[in-house]
C-alpha positions as CSV (number, residue, x, y, z in Angstrom):
1,M,71.9,60.4,182.6
2,S,69.0,59.8,180.3
3,T,67.2,62.7,178.5
4,K,63.5,63.2,179.0
5,P,61.1,63.2,176.1
6,R,60.5,66.2,173.9
7,V,57.1,67.1,172.7
8,T,56.8,69.3,169.6
9,I,53.6,71.1,168.5
10,L,53.8,72.2,164.9
11,Y,51.0,74.7,164.3
12,C,49.9,76.9,161.4
13,T,50.6,80.6,161.9
14,Q,48.3,81.4,158.9
15,C,45.4,79.8,160.8
16,N,46.2,81.6,164.1
17,W,46.6,78.4,166.1
18,L,49.3,79.7,168.4
19,L,47.0,80.2,171.4
20,R,45.6,76.7,171.0
21,S,49.1,75.3,170.8
22,A,50.3,77.3,173.8
23,W,47.3,76.1,175.9
24,L,47.9,72.5,175.0
25,A,51.6,72.9,175.9
26,Q,50.6,74.4,179.2
27,E,48.3,71.4,179.9
28,L,51.1,68.9,179.1
29,L,53.7,70.7,181.1
30,T,51.4,70.8,184.1
31,T,50.4,67.2,183.9
32,F,53.9,65.8,183.0
33,A,56.1,68.2,185.0
34,F,58.5,65.4,185.9
35,E,58.2,63.2,182.9
36,L,58.8,65.7,180.0
37,G,62.1,67.5,179.3
38,E,60.5,70.1,176.9
39,V,57.4,71.1,175.0
40,A,58.3,73.1,171.9
41,L,56.1,75.3,169.8
42,Q,57.1,75.2,166.1
43,P,55.4,77.7,163.7
44,G,54.4,76.3,160.3
45,T,52.0,77.0,157.5
46,G,49.5,75.3,155.3
47,G,47.0,74.3,158.0
48,V,49.4,72.0,159.8
49,F,48.8,70.9,163.4
50,L,51.1,68.0,164.4
51,I,52.1,66.8,167.8
52,H,55.2,64.6,168.1
53,C,56.7,63.0,171.2
54,D,60.3,62.6,170.2
55,D,59.9,60.9,166.8
56,V,56.4,59.4,167.5
57,L,53.5,61.1,165.8
58,V,50.9,61.6,168.5
59,W,48.3,63.8,166.7
60,D,47.8,65.0,163.2
61,R,44.8,67.3,162.6
62,K,44.3,65.9,159.1
63,I,44.4,62.3,160.1
64,D,42.6,62.6,163.4
65,N,39.9,64.9,162.0
66,G,40.4,68.1,164.1
67,F,42.1,69.1,167.2
68,P,42.7,67.0,170.3
69,E,40.8,67.4,173.5
70,A,43.2,67.9,176.3
71,K,42.1,64.6,177.9
72,V,42.8,62.6,174.8
73,L,46.2,64.3,174.2
74,K,47.3,63.7,177.8
75,Q,46.3,60.0,177.4
76,R,48.4,59.7,174.2
77,I,51.4,61.5,175.7
78,R,51.1,59.4,178.8
79,D,51.2,56.2,176.8
80,C,54.5,57.4,175.3
81,V,56.3,58.8,178.3
82,A,54.8,57.2,181.5
83,P,52.4,54.3,180.7
84,D,51.9,53.5,184.4
85,K,51.0,57.1,185.4
86,T,47.4,57.7,186.4
87,L,45.7,60.8,185.0
88,G,42.9,61.0,187.5
89,H,39.7,62.2,186.0
90,S,41.3,62.2,182.5
91,D,41.3,58.4,182.7
92,A,37.6,58.1,183.3
93,P,35.6,56.9,180.2
């Protein structure tokens, strides 16, 4: 039995980014209900906002210059967990 991927969202509690993190987690769990094993919210400090899929860095607020749009995040997660999955309107340019 293989384990499904785990997405971790590390967010800054000092910056009050919990709601943003929870919303993105909900979007991912809705879109990848059968592909993901878990989406975890991990509190941090210092302005961090990092999203990992297993050990792969998918988003870094400092590197990517801000927060991900749900569409972009779904595309990046899809590329990690289910490259052949269509995302419907999220795949449109």
